[in-house]
N, CA, C and O atoms as a GROMACS GRO file, in nm:
protein
  468
    1MET      N    1  -3.047   6.267   0.082
    1MET     CA    2  -3.087   6.085   0.123
    1MET      C    3  -3.082   6.000   0.054
    1MET      O    4  -3.141   5.906   0.106
    2SER      N    5  -3.036   5.970  -0.057
    2SER     CA    6  -3.022   5.855  -0.103
    2SER      C    7  -2.866   5.816  -0.107
    2SER      O    8  -2.827   5.725  -0.179
    3PHE      N    9  -2.768   5.899  -0.014
    3PHE     CA   10  -2.693   5.783   0.041
    3PHE      C   11  -2.725   5.719   0.148
    3PHE      O   12  -2.664   5.614   0.168
    4TYR      N   13  -2.815   5.756   0.233
    4TYR     CA   14  -2.843   5.633   0.357
    4TYR      C   15  -2.887   5.544   0.345
    4TYR      O   16  -2.867   5.458   0.431
    5PRO      N   17  -2.985   5.511   0.213
    5PRO     CA   18  -3.028   5.334   0.210
    5PRO      C   19  -2.888   5.298   0.113
    5PRO      O   20  -2.833   5.192   0.144
    6ALA      N   21  -2.840   5.358   0.024
    6ALA     CA   22  -2.722   5.276   0.000
    6ALA      C   23  -2.574   5.225   0.123
    6ALA      O   24  -2.503   5.124   0.115
    7TYR      N   25  -2.569   5.320   0.211
    7TYR     CA   26  -2.498   5.276   0.303
    7TYR      C   27  -2.551   5.170   0.451
    7TYR      O   28  -2.485   5.104   0.532
    8LEU      N   29  -2.664   5.189   0.439
    8LEU     CA   30  -2.760   5.068   0.484
    8LEU      C   31  -2.757   4.925   0.401
    8LEU      O   32  -2.767   4.807   0.434
    9ALA      N   33  -2.745   4.972   0.318
    9ALA     CA   34  -2.755   4.810   0.192
    9ALA      C   35  -2.611   4.761   0.264
    9ALA      O   36  -2.599   4.650   0.314
   10VAL      N   37  -2.507   4.860   0.262
   10VAL     CA   38  -2.400   4.834   0.246
   10VAL      C   39  -2.335   4.739   0.404
   10VAL      O   40  -2.252   4.648   0.402
   11VAL      N   41  -2.418   4.806   0.551
   11VAL     CA   42  -2.396   4.802   0.668
   11VAL      C   43  -2.509   4.631   0.688
   11VAL      O   44  -2.478   4.539   0.764
   12ILE      N   45  -2.560   4.631   0.652
   12ILE     CA   46  -2.682   4.491   0.642
   12ILE      C   47  -2.603   4.336   0.556
   12ILE      O   48  -2.639   4.219   0.558
   13LEU      N   49  -2.496   4.399   0.494
   13LEU     CA   50  -2.414   4.276   0.388
   13LEU      C   51  -2.340   4.230   0.468
   13LEU      O   52  -2.330   4.112   0.502
   14ALA      N   53  -2.247   4.374   0.522
   14ALA     CA   54  -2.105   4.352   0.616
   14ALA      C   55  -2.150   4.280   0.752
   14ALA      O   56  -2.074   4.221   0.828
   15LEU      N   57  -2.320   4.298   0.770
   15LEU     CA   58  -2.327   4.264   0.908
   15LEU      C   59  -2.394   4.070   0.893
   15LEU      O   60  -2.379   3.991   0.986
   16ALA      N   61  -2.462   4.032   0.758
   16ALA     CA   62  -2.490   3.859   0.719
   16ALA      C   63  -2.382   3.793   0.722
   16ALA      O   64  -2.377   3.687   0.784
   17GLY      N   65  -2.279   3.840   0.658
   17GLY     CA   66  -2.151   3.799   0.622
   17GLY      C   67  -2.071   3.744   0.790
   17GLY      O   68  -1.978   3.663   0.794
   18CYS      N   69  -2.125   3.803   0.897
   18CYS     CA   70  -2.024   3.794   0.987
   18CYS      C   71  -2.156   3.731   1.074
   18CYS      O   72  -2.144   3.738   1.196
   19ALA      N   73  -2.275   3.674   1.024
   19ALA     CA   74  -2.354   3.622   1.084
   19ALA      C   75  -2.371   3.473   0.990
   19ALA      O   76  -2.476   3.413   1.013
   20ALA      N   77  -2.314   3.433   0.927
   20ALA     CA   78  -2.329   3.297   0.818
   20ALA      C   79  -2.217   3.186   0.899
   20ALA      O   80  -2.103   3.231   0.911
   21ALA      N   81  -2.242   3.044   0.954
   21ALA     CA   82  -2.179   3.022   0.983
   21ALA      C   83  -2.009   2.959   0.924
   21ALA      O   84  -1.982   2.946   0.805
   22PRO      N   85  -1.919   2.929   1.031
   22PRO     CA   86  -1.790   2.919   0.985
   22PRO      C   87  -1.767   2.849   0.874
   22PRO      O   88  -1.856   2.779   0.828
   23ALA      N   89  -1.652   2.858   0.820
   23ALA     CA   90  -1.702   2.749   0.688
   23ALA      C   91  -1.575   2.627   0.745
   23ALA      O   92  -1.457   2.662   0.751
   24ILE      N   93  -1.617   2.491   0.782
   24ILE     CA   94  -1.569   2.363   0.787
   24ILE      C   95  -1.486   2.330   0.711
   24ILE      O   96  -1.514   2.324   0.591
   25ALA      N   97  -1.327   2.290   0.769
   25ALA     CA   98  -1.248   2.279   0.638
   25ALA      C   99  -1.287   2.089   0.650
   25ALA      O  100  -1.328   2.027   0.749
   26PRO      N  101  -1.248   2.029   0.491
   26PRO     CA  102  -1.307   1.927   0.522
   26PRO      C  103  -1.227   1.813   0.624
   26PRO      O  104  -1.163   1.852   0.722
   27VAL      N  105  -1.234   1.731   0.604
   27VAL     CA  106  -1.201   1.616   0.702
   27VAL      C  107  -1.090   1.574   0.564
   27VAL      O  108  -1.143   1.594   0.454
   28PRO      N  109  -0.917   1.508   0.557
   28PRO     CA  110  -0.873   1.429   0.449
   28PRO      C  111  -0.907   1.312   0.473
   28PRO      O  112  -0.911   1.266   0.587
   29ALA      N  113  -0.941   1.240   0.358
   29ALA     CA  114  -0.923   1.047   0.375
   29ALA      C  115  -0.859   1.037   0.438
   29ALA      O  116  -0.780   1.128   0.462
   30PRO      N  117  -0.857   0.948   0.487
   30PRO     CA  118  -0.762   0.814   0.528
   30PRO      C  119  -0.633   0.821   0.411
   30PRO      O  120  -0.665   0.832   0.292
   31VAL      N  121  -0.494   0.815   0.448
   31VAL     CA  122  -0.433   0.770   0.358
   31VAL      C  123  -0.411   0.627   0.375
   31VAL      O  124  -0.375   0.590   0.487
   32ALA      N  125  -0.428   0.530   0.273
   32ALA     CA  126  -0.382   0.378   0.344
   32ALA      C  127  -0.233   0.353   0.300
   32ALA      O  128  -0.162   0.401   0.212
   33GLN      N  129  -0.213   0.261   0.396
   33GLN     CA  130  -0.044   0.250   0.432
   33GLN      C  131  -0.025   0.080   0.385
   33GLN      O  132  -0.082  -0.028   0.401
   34PRO      N  133   0.090   0.136   0.318
   34PRO     CA  134   0.130  -0.015   0.283
   34PRO      C  135   0.196  -0.145   0.410
   34PRO      O  136   0.295  -0.133   0.482
   35ARG      N  137   0.099  -0.266   0.401
   35ARG     CA  138   0.117  -0.404   0.523
   35ARG      C  139   0.205  -0.450   0.494
   35ARG      O  140   0.298  -0.459   0.574
   36GLN      N  141   0.211  -0.505   0.359
   36GLN     CA  142   0.303  -0.613   0.346
   36GLN      C  143   0.376  -0.606   0.190
   36GLN      O  144   0.285  -0.609   0.108
   37ALA      N  145   0.485  -0.599   0.134
   37ALA     CA  146   0.537  -0.652   0.036
   37ALA      C  147   0.615  -0.747  -0.004
   37ALA      O  148   0.736  -0.739   0.018
   38ILE      N  149   0.559  -0.860  -0.074
   38ILE     CA  150   0.624  -0.998  -0.121
   38ILE      C  151   0.674  -0.946  -0.206
   38ILE      O  152   0.649  -0.844  -0.270
   39LEU      N  153   0.779  -1.049  -0.211
   39LEU     CA  154   0.914  -1.045  -0.314
   39LEU      C  155   0.862  -1.154  -0.420
   39LEU      O  156   0.828  -1.246  -0.346
   40TYR      N  157   0.834  -1.197  -0.558
   40TYR     CA  158   0.825  -1.300  -0.623
   40TYR      C  159   1.004  -1.307  -0.693
   40TYR      O  160   1.114  -1.254  -0.672
   41ARG      N  161   0.953  -1.386  -0.766
   41ARG     CA  162   1.098  -1.394  -0.863
   41ARG      C  163   1.103  -1.302  -0.932
   41ARG      O  164   1.204  -1.233  -0.921
   42ASP      N  165   0.988  -1.256  -1.041
   42ASP     CA  166   1.010  -1.147  -1.122
   42ASP      C  167   0.960  -1.016  -1.095
   42ASP      O  168   0.971  -0.928  -1.180
   43THR      N  169   0.884  -0.988  -0.937
   43THR     CA  170   0.817  -0.842  -0.922
   43THR      C  171   0.817  -0.857  -0.808
   43THR      O  172   0.845  -0.966  -0.758
   44VAL      N  173   0.774  -0.715  -0.713
   44VAL     CA  174   0.747  -0.756  -0.597
   44VAL      C  175   0.579  -0.666  -0.618
   44VAL      O  176   0.555  -0.596  -0.716
   45THR      N  177   0.485  -0.688  -0.508
   45THR     CA  178   0.354  -0.691  -0.484
   45THR      C  179   0.340  -0.652  -0.376
   45THR      O  180   0.359  -0.726  -0.280
   46VAL      N  181   0.297  -0.510  -0.361
   46VAL     CA  182   0.290  -0.422  -0.222
   46VAL      C  183   0.120  -0.440  -0.206
   46VAL      O  184   0.047  -0.407  -0.299
   47GLN      N  185   0.066  -0.494  -0.084
   47GLN     CA  186  -0.074  -0.454  -0.017
   47GLN      C  187  -0.069  -0.361   0.074
   47GLN      O  188   0.022  -0.333   0.152
   48PHE      N  189  -0.205  -0.300   0.054
   48PHE     CA  190  -0.228  -0.156   0.145
   48PHE      C  191  -0.293  -0.170   0.200
   48PHE      O  192  -0.345  -0.282   0.195
   49SER      N  193  -0.336  -0.087   0.284
   49SER     CA  194  -0.459  -0.122   0.421
   49SER      C  195  -0.555  -0.140   0.363
   49SER      O  196  -0.633  -0.218   0.418
   50ASP      N  197  -0.595  -0.086   0.242
   50ASP     CA  198  -0.698  -0.047   0.180
   50ASP      C  199  -0.788  -0.187   0.063
   50ASP      O  200  -0.890  -0.216   0.002
   51GLY      N  201  -0.632  -0.235   0.107
   51GLY     CA  202  -0.674  -0.393   0.005
   51GLY      C  203  -0.638  -0.369  -0.119
   51GLY      O  204  -0.658  -0.467  -0.192
   52ALA      N  205  -0.590  -0.272  -0.175
   52ALA     CA  206  -0.511  -0.219  -0.294
   52ALA      C  207  -0.392  -0.340  -0.333
   52ALA      O  208  -0.338  -0.383  -0.231
   53LEU      N  209  -0.362  -0.376  -0.408
   53LEU     CA  210  -0.238  -0.467  -0.443
   53LEU      C  211  -0.163  -0.379  -0.530
   53LEU      O  212  -0.211  -0.377  -0.644
   54CYS      N  213  -0.066  -0.309  -0.515
   54CYS     CA  214   0.083  -0.276  -0.606
   54CYS      C  215   0.165  -0.334  -0.694
   54CYS      O  216   0.236  -0.405  -0.623
   55VAL      N  217   0.204  -0.348  -0.822
   55VAL     CA  218   0.312  -0.477  -0.890
   55VAL      C  219   0.412  -0.362  -0.910
   55VAL      O  220   0.385  -0.251  -0.956
   56ALA      N  221   0.555  -0.414  -0.860
   56ALA     CA  222   0.662  -0.341  -0.947
   56ALA      C  223   0.783  -0.459  -1.009
   56ALA      O  224   0.863  -0.533  -0.952
   57PRO      N  225   0.759  -0.440  -1.111
   57PRO     CA  226   0.847  -0.542  -1.216
   57PRO      C  227   0.991  -0.512  -1.157
   57PRO      O  228   1.049  -0.409  -1.123
   58ARG      N  229   1.026  -0.656  -1.158
   58ARG     CA  230   1.186  -0.683  -1.097
   58ARG      C  231   1.265  -0.672  -1.222
   58ARG      O  232   1.232  -0.750  -1.311
   59PRO      N  233   1.394  -0.563  -1.254
   59PRO     CA  234   1.460  -0.610  -1.398
   59PRO      C  235   1.586  -0.694  -1.408
   59PRO      O  236   1.702  -0.690  -1.365
   60GLY      N  237   1.499  -0.781  -1.495
   60GLY     CA  238   1.622  -0.927  -1.510
   60GLY      C  239   1.614  -1.002  -1.323
   60GLY      O  240   1.522  -1.026  -1.246
   61ARG      N  241   1.780  -1.019  -1.317
   61ARG     CA  242   1.810  -1.075  -1.171
   61ARG      C  243   1.841  -0.951  -1.052
   61ARG      O  244   1.869  -0.969  -0.934
   62ALA      N  245   1.827  -0.830  -1.120
   62ALA     CA  246   1.867  -0.750  -1.000
   62ALA      C  247   1.851  -0.782  -0.843
   62ALA      O  248   1.753  -0.840  -0.798
   63ALA      N  249   1.959  -0.737  -0.768
   63ALA     CA  250   1.952  -0.779  -0.622
   63ALA      C  251   1.924  -0.633  -0.571
   63ALA      O  252   1.905  -0.626  -0.450
   64GLN      N  253   1.917  -0.505  -0.648
   64GLN     CA  254   1.820  -0.361  -0.603
   64GLN      C  255   1.827  -0.334  -0.712
   64GLN      O  256   1.905  -0.356  -0.806
   65TRP      N  257   1.661  -0.240  -0.680
   65TRP     CA  258   1.571  -0.195  -0.777
   65TRP      C  259   1.506  -0.063  -0.732
   65TRP      O  260   1.509  -0.065  -0.609
   66SER      N  261   1.469   0.011  -0.760
   66SER     CA  262   1.369   0.093  -0.743
   66SER      C  263   1.233   0.152  -0.839
   66SER      O  264   1.211   0.069  -0.928
   67GLY      N  265   1.145   0.259  -0.846
   67GLY     CA  266   1.105   0.311  -0.941
   67GLY      C  267   0.961   0.362  -0.853
   67GLY      O  268   0.964   0.420  -0.744
   68THR      N  269   0.844   0.327  -0.926
   68THR     CA  270   0.708   0.399  -0.868
   68THR      C  271   0.630   0.273  -0.901
   68THR      O  272   0.628   0.214  -1.009
   69LEU      N  273   0.534   0.227  -0.738
   69LEU     CA  274   0.450   0.114  -0.797
   69LEU      C  275   0.355   0.155  -0.874
   69LEU      O  276   0.321   0.272  -0.887
   70ALA      N  277   0.287   0.019  -0.953
   70ALA     CA  278   0.241   0.041  -1.079
   70ALA      C  279   0.057  -0.014  -1.038
   70ALA      O  280   0.029  -0.055  -0.925
   71GLY      N  281  -0.054  -0.004  -1.156
   71GLY     CA  282  -0.122  -0.144  -1.107
   71GLY      C  283  -0.264  -0.060  -0.996
   71GLY      O  284  -0.369  -0.116  -0.964
   72CYS      N  285  -0.225   0.078  -0.961
   72CYS     CA  286  -0.302   0.069  -0.833
   72CYS      C  287  -0.344   0.200  -0.824
   72CYS      O  288  -0.314   0.250  -0.932
   73ALA      N  289  -0.396   0.284  -0.754
   73ALA     CA  290  -0.437   0.390  -0.698
   73ALA      C  291  -0.341   0.467  -0.592
   73ALA      O  292  -0.363   0.573  -0.532
   74HIS      N  293  -0.186   0.348  -0.584
   74HIS     CA  294  -0.085   0.457  -0.449
   74HIS      C  295   0.085   0.446  -0.566
   74HIS      O  296   0.182   0.375  -0.542
   75PRO      N  297   0.073   0.519  -0.658
   75PRO     CA  298   0.158   0.464  -0.761
   75PRO      C  299   0.319   0.593  -0.651
   75PRO      O  300   0.384   0.697  -0.659
   76LEU      N  301   0.300   0.493  -0.584
   76LEU     CA  302   0.424   0.553  -0.468
   76LEU      C  303   0.564   0.467  -0.486
   76LEU      O  304   0.567   0.347  -0.516
   77PRO      N  305   0.688   0.557  -0.461
   77PRO     CA  306   0.784   0.540  -0.485
   77PRO      C  307   0.892   0.387  -0.385
   77PRO      O  308   0.935   0.386  -0.269
   78PHE      N  309   0.901   0.301  -0.476
   78PHE     CA  310   1.023   0.170  -0.373
   78PHE      C  311   1.142   0.179  -0.416
   78PHE      O  312   1.206   0.233  -0.506
   79SER      N  313   1.155   0.109  -0.324
   79SER     CA  314   1.285   0.061  -0.344
   79SER      C  315   1.305  -0.072  -0.299
   79SER      O  316   1.228  -0.120  -0.216
   80VAL      N  317   1.410  -0.144  -0.348
   80VAL     CA  318   1.439  -0.285  -0.317
   80VAL      C  319   1.564  -0.340  -0.297
   80VAL      O  320   1.636  -0.360  -0.395
   81ALA      N  321   1.613  -0.376  -0.155
   81ALA     CA  322   1.820  -0.436  -0.177
   81ALA      C  323   1.764  -0.566  -0.080
   81ALA      O  324   1.711  -0.573   0.031
   82LEU      N  325   1.815  -0.688  -0.213
   82LEU     CA  326   1.817  -0.798  -0.126
   82LEU      C  327   1.934  -0.788  -0.018
   82LEU      O  328   2.004  -0.688  -0.035
   83PRO      N  329   1.965  -0.858   0.072
   83PRO     CA  330   2.050  -0.887   0.164
   83PRO      C  331   2.154  -0.988   0.031
   83PRO      O  332   2.111  -1.056  -0.062
   84PRO      N  333   2.280  -0.964   0.066
   84PRO     CA  334   2.407  -0.976  -0.031
   84PRO      C  335   2.386  -1.222   0.030
   84PRO      O  336   2.299  -1.264   0.107
   85GLY      N  337   2.473  -1.296  -0.027
   85GLY     CA  338   2.459  -1.401  -0.057
   85GLY      C  339   2.354  -1.473  -0.160
   85GLY      O  340   2.301  -1.445  -0.267
   86ARG      N  341   2.354  -1.576  -0.072
   86ARG     CA  342   2.204  -1.684  -0.172
   86ARG      C  343   2.086  -1.657  -0.115
   86ARG      O  344   2.092  -1.607  -0.003
   87PRO      N  345   1.984  -1.676  -0.160
   87PRO     CA  346   1.873  -1.609  -0.140
   87PRO      C  347   1.812  -1.716  -0.062
   87PRO      O  348   1.834  -1.817  -0.128
   88ALA      N  349   1.725  -1.758   0.080
   88ALA     CA  350   1.686  -1.805   0.160
   88ALA      C  351   1.626  -1.929   0.076
   88ALA      O  352   1.591  -1.914  -0.041
   89PRO      N  353   1.619  -2.045   0.140
   89PRO     CA  354   1.588  -2.143   0.083
   89PRO      C  355   1.415  -2.138   0.085
   89PRO      O  356   1.364  -2.124   0.196
   90ARG      N  357   1.327  -2.149  -0.032
   90ARG     CA  358   1.205  -2.185   0.000
   90ARG      C  359   1.142  -2.294   0.004
   90ARG      O  360   1.158  -2.394  -0.065
   91ARG      N  361   1.026  -2.261   0.133
   91ARG     CA  362   0.915  -2.346   0.219
   91ARG      C  363   0.805  -2.405   0.159
   91ARG      O  364   0.744  -2.345   0.071
   92VAL      N  365   0.778  -2.494   0.189
   92VAL     CA  366   0.653  -2.543   0.122
   92VAL      C  367   0.587  -2.633   0.212
   92VAL      O  368   0.638  -2.738   0.251
   93LEU      N  369   0.409  -2.567   0.265
   93LEU     CA  370   0.352  -2.649   0.343
   93LEU      C  371   0.241  -2.764   0.288
   93LEU      O  372   0.159  -2.736   0.201
   94VAL      N  373   0.249  -2.899   0.351
   94VAL     CA  374   0.237  -2.942   0.314
   94VAL      C  375   0.112  -3.049   0.418
   94VAL      O  376   0.160  -3.111   0.514
   95GLN      N  377  -0.043  -3.062   0.390
   95GLN     CA  378  -0.110  -3.111   0.478
   95GLN      C  379  -0.052  -3.265   0.449
   95GLN      O  380  -0.009  -3.294   0.338
   96LEU      N  381  -0.054  -3.385   0.589
   96LEU     CA  382  -0.084  -3.452   0.609
   96LEU      C  383  -0.194  -3.522   0.633
   96LEU      O  384  -0.292  -3.460   0.674
   97GLY      N  385  -0.200  -3.641   0.617
   97GLY     CA  386  -0.300  -3.690   0.646
   97GLY      C  387  -0.371  -3.722   0.814
   97GLY      O  388  -0.489  -3.745   0.839
   98ASP      N  389  -0.300  -3.718   0.873
   98ASP     CA  390  -0.370  -3.679   0.974
   98ASP      C  391  -0.452  -3.510   1.051
   98ASP      O  392  -0.515  -3.488   1.154
   99GLY      N  393  -0.401  -3.413   0.924
   99GLY     CA  394  -0.443  -3.312   0.935
   99GLY      C  395  -0.385  -3.207   0.992
   99GLY      O  396  -0.423  -3.092   1.014
  100GLY      N  397  -0.226  -3.298   1.024
  100GLY     CA  398  -0.094  -3.181   1.028
  100GLY      C  399  -0.010  -3.121   0.908
  100GLY      O  400  -0.007  -3.161   0.792
  101THR      N  401   0.045  -3.034   0.956
  101THR     CA  402   0.149  -3.001   0.840
  101THR      C  403   0.270  -2.962   0.846
  101THR      O  404   0.332  -2.876   0.908
  102ALA      N  405   0.297  -3.056   0.754
  102ALA     CA  406   0.482  -3.074   0.704
  102ALA      C  407   0.514  -2.946   0.652
  102ALA      O  408   0.432  -2.882   0.587
  103VAL      N  409   0.710  -2.876   0.696
  103VAL     CA  410   0.702  -2.760   0.637
  103VAL      C  411   0.847  -2.875   0.514
  103VAL      O  412   0.916  -2.968   0.556
  104LEU      N  413   0.847  -2.815   0.367
  104LEU     CA  414   0.917  -2.885   0.319
  104LEU      C  415   1.011  -2.781   0.301
  104LEU      O  416   0.969  -2.666   0.289
  105THR      N  417   1.139  -2.808   0.297
  105THR     CA  418   1.267  -2.736   0.205
  105THR      C  419   1.295  -2.766   0.103
  105THR      O  420   1.371  -2.863   0.102
  106LEU      N  421   1.251  -2.702  -0.053
  106LEU     CA  422   1.285  -2.770  -0.157
  106LEU      C  423   1.439  -2.787  -0.172
  106LEU      O  424   1.457  -2.800  -0.293
  107GLN      N  425   1.527  -2.793  -0.124
  107GLN     CA  426   1.671  -2.830  -0.129
  107GLN      C  427   1.687  -2.954  -0.094
  107GLN      O  428   1.762  -3.030  -0.156
  108ALA      N  429   1.592  -3.002   0.052
  108ALA     CA  430   1.580  -3.103   0.085
  108ALA      C  431   1.496  -3.239  -0.002
  108ALA      O  432   1.522  -3.359   0.007
  109ALA      N  433   1.393  -3.174  -0.083
  109ALA     CA  434   1.330  -3.302  -0.097
  109ALA      C  435   1.344  -3.289  -0.301
  109ALA      O  436   1.383  -3.181  -0.344
  110ARG      N  437   1.326  -3.354  -0.360
  110ARG     CA  438   1.337  -3.330  -0.457
  110ARG      C  439   1.144  -3.373  -0.503
  110ARG      O  440   1.082  -3.330  -0.600
  111TYR      N  441   1.094  -3.470  -0.394
  111TYR     CA  442   0.938  -3.509  -0.516
  111TYR      C  443   0.938  -3.579  -0.370
  111TYR      O  444   1.034  -3.604  -0.297
  112GLY      N  445   0.801  -3.604  -0.350
  112GLY     CA  446   0.735  -3.610  -0.223
  112GLY      C  447   0.743  -3.546  -0.089
  112GLY      O  448   0.772  -3.426  -0.086
  113LEU      N  449   0.718  -3.619   0.039
  113LEU     CA  450   0.782  -3.510   0.126
  113LEU      C  451   0.918  -3.598   0.160
  113LEU      O  452   0.946  -3.715   0.137
  114ALA      N  453   1.012  -3.459   0.246
  114ALA     CA  454   1.132  -3.524   0.292
  114ALA      C  455   1.177  -3.582   0.410
  114ALA      O  456   1.124  -3.554   0.517
  115PRO      N  457   1.279  -3.668   0.400
  115PRO     CA  458   1.269  -3.854   0.508
  115PRO      C  459   1.272  -3.764   0.599
  115PRO      O  460   1.329  -3.655   0.607
  116GLY      N  461   1.176  -3.845   0.696
  116GLY     CA  462   1.140  -3.848   0.819
  116GLY      C  463   0.991  -3.776   0.854
  116GLY      O  464   0.925  -3.782   0.957
  117VAL      N  465   0.969  -3.718   0.752
  117VAL     CA  466   0.802  -3.679   0.763
  117VAL      C  467   0.668  -3.782   0.729
  117VAL      O  468   0.553  -3.739   0.742
   0.00000   0.00000   0.00000
């Protein structure tokens, strides 16, 4: 008769396992997405949807380079390929006295405002 209590204990444990709540898979955290990339003279900076800024140095005056972003929680691979030819002229916004804004091209104005502004 000692077999019966041991058998009953195994059956009760098996049934208890069936009655337990099913395990719920954890919801993965949303992955931050790149929002914008800003190319500076010596670096490319990538801003992510979670506000993180990642930086990648530019090797010399390279027109193409790749690597891994650094300085943030998103060490993702990247590649930069600049179009052939001269870089686009840089533009500077200047606030005028009347509250308006003028766009200066650095090629057209060495000092002060460009002619006609």
